[in-house]
C-alpha positions, -999 to +999 in steps of 0.1 A: +000+000+000+013+034-009+019+057+021+004+086+000-025+088-025-030+119-045-062+130-062-070+162-081-075+182-048-065+159-020-035+141-005-044+110+016-015+098+038-014+068+061-017+080+098+014+085+118+019+092+156+026+128+148-010+132+135-025+126+170-030+162+179-050+172+147-070+139+150-078+148+186-090+182+175-112+166+148-127+141+172-135+170+196-157+189+172-194+184+183-207+182+147-182+155+139-192+136+171-229+138+163-229+106+142-197+091+156-199+062+179-163+068+192-174+098+213-153+128+221-120+116+237-114+128+272-078+137+265-050+135+240-037+103+255-068+084+245-064+098+209-028+087+209-039+052+219-064+051+190-037+063+166-013+036+178-040+010+173-045+022+137-008+021+131-007-015+143-037-024+120-018-008+090+013-028+098-009-060+100-027-050+068-061-052+086-071-015+082-056+014+063-064+048+080-055+079+061-054+116+069-070+138+043-053+171+034-059+196+006-031+195-021-029+233-025-029+246+011-021+214+031-052+219+053-060+189+074-097+181+066-103+147+081-098+109+080-108+081+058-102+043+062-108+009+047-109-021+070-102-055+055-124-084+065-118-121+063-096-127+032-118-155+020-147-131+014-126-103+000-148-076+017-137-042+030-155-016+050-150+021+046-155+050+071-147+087+070-151+119+091-144+154+080-141+187+097-174+206+092-155+236+077-149+213+046-184+198+043-204+203+011-173+208-011-171+173-026-139+164-006-155+133+011-167+120-022-134+125-039-115+108-011-140+079-009-138+073-047-100+070-043-103+046-014-128+025-035-103+025-064-076+013-041-099-013-026-108-029-059-077-022-080-049-027-054-064-048-026-084-069-050-116-068-030-149-081-043-172-060-022-168-028-001-194-018+025-203+012+046-228+020+073-245+054+079-269+068+105-302+074+088-302+111+098-267+117+084-279+132+051-244+145+041-229+110+044-257+094+026-251+118-004-213+109-003-220+072-004-245+075-032-224+099-053-195+074-049-216+047-066-225+027-035-260+012-033-283+012-003-289-025+006-304-025+040-318-007+071-308-019+105-329-007+134-315+010+165-279-003+161-258+028+165-252+041+201-251+078+194-252+106+220-288+114+210-298+078+216-300+046+195-300+053+158-311+032+128-284+026+102-284+023+064-262-003+049-244+005+017-222-015-006-205-016-040-193-047-058-162-050-079-184-054-111-202-022-102-169-003-099-156-017-132-188-005-149-186+030-134-149+035-140-148+024-176 
Protein backbone atom coordinates (compact mmCIF):
# COMPACT_ATOMS: atom_id res chain seq x y z
CA UNK A 1 0.00 0.00 0.00
CA UNK A 2 1.33 3.43 -0.90
CA UNK A 3 1.85 5.72 2.07
CA UNK A 4 0.38 8.62 0.05
CA UNK A 5 -2.46 8.76 -2.46
CA UNK A 6 -3.05 11.92 -4.46
CA UNK A 7 -6.24 12.96 -6.24
CA UNK A 8 -7.03 16.19 -8.08
CA UNK A 9 -7.51 18.20 -4.85
CA UNK A 10 -6.48 15.88 -2.01
CA UNK A 11 -3.53 14.07 -0.50
CA UNK A 12 -4.37 10.98 1.56
CA UNK A 13 -1.53 9.82 3.85
CA UNK A 14 -1.40 6.81 6.15
CA UNK A 15 -1.70 8.01 9.75
CA UNK A 16 1.41 8.49 11.85
CA UNK A 17 1.94 9.17 15.55
CA UNK A 18 2.59 12.82 14.76
CA UNK A 19 -1.02 13.15 13.50
CA UNK A 20 -2.52 12.57 16.97
CA UNK A 21 -3.03 16.25 17.87
CA UNK A 22 -4.97 17.16 14.71
CA UNK A 23 -6.99 13.93 14.95
CA UNK A 24 -7.80 14.76 18.58
CA UNK A 25 -9.04 18.20 17.51
CA UNK A 26 -11.19 16.62 14.76
CA UNK A 27 -12.72 14.12 17.21
CA UNK A 28 -13.46 16.97 19.64
CA UNK A 29 -15.74 18.88 17.24
CA UNK A 30 -19.38 18.41 18.34
CA UNK A 31 -20.71 18.24 14.75
CA UNK A 32 -18.22 15.45 13.93
CA UNK A 33 -19.21 13.62 17.11
CA UNK A 34 -22.95 13.76 16.29
CA UNK A 35 -22.88 10.58 14.16
CA UNK A 36 -19.66 9.11 15.57
CA UNK A 37 -19.89 6.15 17.95
CA UNK A 38 -16.34 6.80 19.19
CA UNK A 39 -17.41 9.81 21.26
CA UNK A 40 -15.31 12.84 22.11
CA UNK A 41 -12.04 11.63 23.67
CA UNK A 42 -11.44 12.78 27.24
CA UNK A 43 -7.83 13.72 26.52
CA UNK A 44 -5.00 13.50 23.98
CA UNK A 45 -3.68 10.26 25.55
CA UNK A 46 -6.84 8.44 24.46
CA UNK A 47 -6.42 9.75 20.92
CA UNK A 48 -2.76 8.70 20.94
CA UNK A 49 -3.86 5.16 21.88
CA UNK A 50 -6.41 5.14 19.03
CA UNK A 51 -3.75 6.30 16.56
CA UNK A 52 -1.30 3.65 17.85
CA UNK A 53 -3.98 0.98 17.30
CA UNK A 54 -4.53 2.23 13.74
CA UNK A 55 -0.79 2.11 13.06
CA UNK A 56 -0.73 -1.52 14.28
CA UNK A 57 -3.67 -2.37 11.98
CA UNK A 58 -1.83 -0.77 9.03
CA UNK A 59 1.28 -2.83 9.81
CA UNK A 60 -0.88 -5.99 9.98
CA UNK A 61 -2.72 -4.97 6.76
CA UNK A 62 -6.08 -5.16 8.56
CA UNK A 63 -7.10 -1.52 8.16
CA UNK A 64 -5.65 1.45 6.32
CA UNK A 65 -6.43 4.79 7.98
CA UNK A 66 -5.51 7.94 6.05
CA UNK A 67 -5.42 11.61 6.93
CA UNK A 68 -6.98 13.83 4.26
CA UNK A 69 -5.32 17.14 3.36
CA UNK A 70 -5.89 19.61 0.57
CA UNK A 71 -3.14 19.51 -2.05
CA UNK A 72 -2.93 23.29 -2.45
CA UNK A 73 -2.95 24.57 1.15
CA UNK A 74 -2.13 21.36 3.05
CA UNK A 75 -5.22 21.91 5.25
CA UNK A 76 -6.05 18.86 7.38
CA UNK A 77 -9.68 18.14 6.64
CA UNK A 78 -10.31 14.69 8.07
CA UNK A 79 -9.83 10.94 8.04
CA UNK A 80 -10.84 8.07 5.78
CA UNK A 81 -10.20 4.35 6.16
CA UNK A 82 -10.76 0.94 4.68
CA UNK A 83 -10.92 -2.05 7.00
CA UNK A 84 -10.17 -5.46 5.51
CA UNK A 85 -12.39 -8.37 6.52
CA UNK A 86 -11.82 -12.12 6.27
CA UNK A 87 -9.60 -12.65 3.19
CA UNK A 88 -11.82 -15.52 2.01
CA UNK A 89 -14.74 -13.13 1.43
CA UNK A 90 -12.65 -10.27 -0.05
CA UNK A 91 -14.79 -7.65 1.71
CA UNK A 92 -13.72 -4.24 2.95
CA UNK A 93 -15.55 -1.61 5.00
CA UNK A 94 -15.01 2.12 4.64
CA UNK A 95 -15.51 4.99 7.06
CA UNK A 96 -14.65 8.68 7.02
CA UNK A 97 -15.05 11.85 9.06
CA UNK A 98 -14.36 15.41 7.97
CA UNK A 99 -14.09 18.75 9.69
CA UNK A 100 -17.43 20.58 9.16
CA UNK A 101 -15.54 23.57 7.68
CA UNK A 102 -14.94 21.34 4.65
CA UNK A 103 -18.40 19.78 4.31
CA UNK A 104 -20.36 20.29 1.10
CA UNK A 105 -17.31 20.80 -1.11
CA UNK A 106 -17.07 17.28 -2.58
CA UNK A 107 -13.94 16.36 -0.60
CA UNK A 108 -15.45 13.30 1.10
CA UNK A 109 -16.75 11.97 -2.24
CA UNK A 110 -13.37 12.53 -3.89
CA UNK A 111 -11.53 10.78 -1.05
CA UNK A 112 -14.01 7.90 -0.95
CA UNK A 113 -13.76 7.30 -4.70
CA UNK A 114 -9.98 7.04 -4.33
CA UNK A 115 -10.31 4.57 -1.44
CA UNK A 116 -12.81 2.50 -3.46
CA UNK A 117 -10.35 2.49 -6.38
CA UNK A 118 -7.56 1.25 -4.10
CA UNK A 119 -9.88 -1.34 -2.57
CA UNK A 120 -10.78 -2.85 -5.91
CA UNK A 121 -7.66 -2.23 -7.99
CA UNK A 122 -4.87 -2.71 -5.42
CA UNK A 123 -6.38 -4.76 -2.58
CA UNK A 124 -8.40 -6.93 -5.00
CA UNK A 125 -11.58 -6.76 -2.95
CA UNK A 126 -14.87 -8.14 -4.27
CA UNK A 127 -17.19 -5.98 -2.15
CA UNK A 128 -16.84 -2.78 -0.12
CA UNK A 129 -19.43 -1.83 2.50
CA UNK A 130 -20.29 1.21 4.62
CA UNK A 131 -22.83 2.02 7.31
CA UNK A 132 -24.48 5.37 7.90
CA UNK A 133 -26.88 6.76 10.50
CA UNK A 134 -30.20 7.40 8.75
CA UNK A 135 -30.19 11.08 9.76
CA UNK A 136 -26.68 11.69 8.39
CA UNK A 137 -27.88 13.20 5.10
CA UNK A 138 -24.43 14.47 4.08
CA UNK A 139 -22.86 11.03 4.45
CA UNK A 140 -25.74 9.40 2.57
CA UNK A 141 -25.06 11.76 -0.35
CA UNK A 142 -21.34 10.93 -0.29
CA UNK A 143 -21.99 7.19 -0.38
CA UNK A 144 -24.50 7.48 -3.21
CA UNK A 145 -22.37 9.90 -5.28
CA UNK A 146 -19.49 7.44 -4.92
CA UNK A 147 -21.58 4.72 -6.55
CA UNK A 148 -22.52 2.75 -3.47
CA UNK A 149 -26.00 1.21 -3.28
CA UNK A 150 -28.30 1.20 -0.28
CA UNK A 151 -28.89 -2.46 0.57
CA UNK A 152 -30.39 -2.46 4.01
CA UNK A 153 -31.76 -0.74 7.07
CA UNK A 154 -30.76 -1.89 10.55
CA UNK A 155 -32.93 -0.72 13.41
CA UNK A 156 -31.46 0.98 16.50
CA UNK A 157 -27.93 -0.33 16.08
CA UNK A 158 -25.81 2.82 16.54
CA UNK A 159 -25.25 4.10 20.11
CA UNK A 160 -25.10 7.85 19.43
CA UNK A 161 -25.18 10.63 22.03
CA UNK A 162 -28.75 11.38 20.95
CA UNK A 163 -29.79 7.75 21.59
CA UNK A 164 -29.99 4.59 19.52
CA UNK A 165 -30.04 5.29 15.79
CA UNK A 166 -31.08 3.24 12.81
CA UNK A 167 -28.37 2.60 10.23
CA UNK A 168 -28.43 2.32 6.45
CA UNK A 169 -26.19 -0.33 4.93
CA UNK A 170 -24.41 0.54 1.66
CA UNK A 171 -22.18 -1.53 -0.61
CA UNK A 172 -20.52 -1.58 -3.99
CA UNK A 173 -19.32 -4.67 -5.84
CA UNK A 174 -16.20 -4.99 -7.95
CA UNK A 175 -18.35 -5.36 -11.09
CA UNK A 176 -20.25 -2.15 -10.23
CA UNK A 177 -16.92 -0.33 -9.88
CA UNK A 178 -15.64 -1.74 -13.19
CA UNK A 179 -18.80 -0.52 -14.95
CA UNK A 180 -18.56 2.97 -13.39
CA UNK A 181 -14.86 3.50 -14.00
CA UNK A 182 -14.81 2.39 -17.65
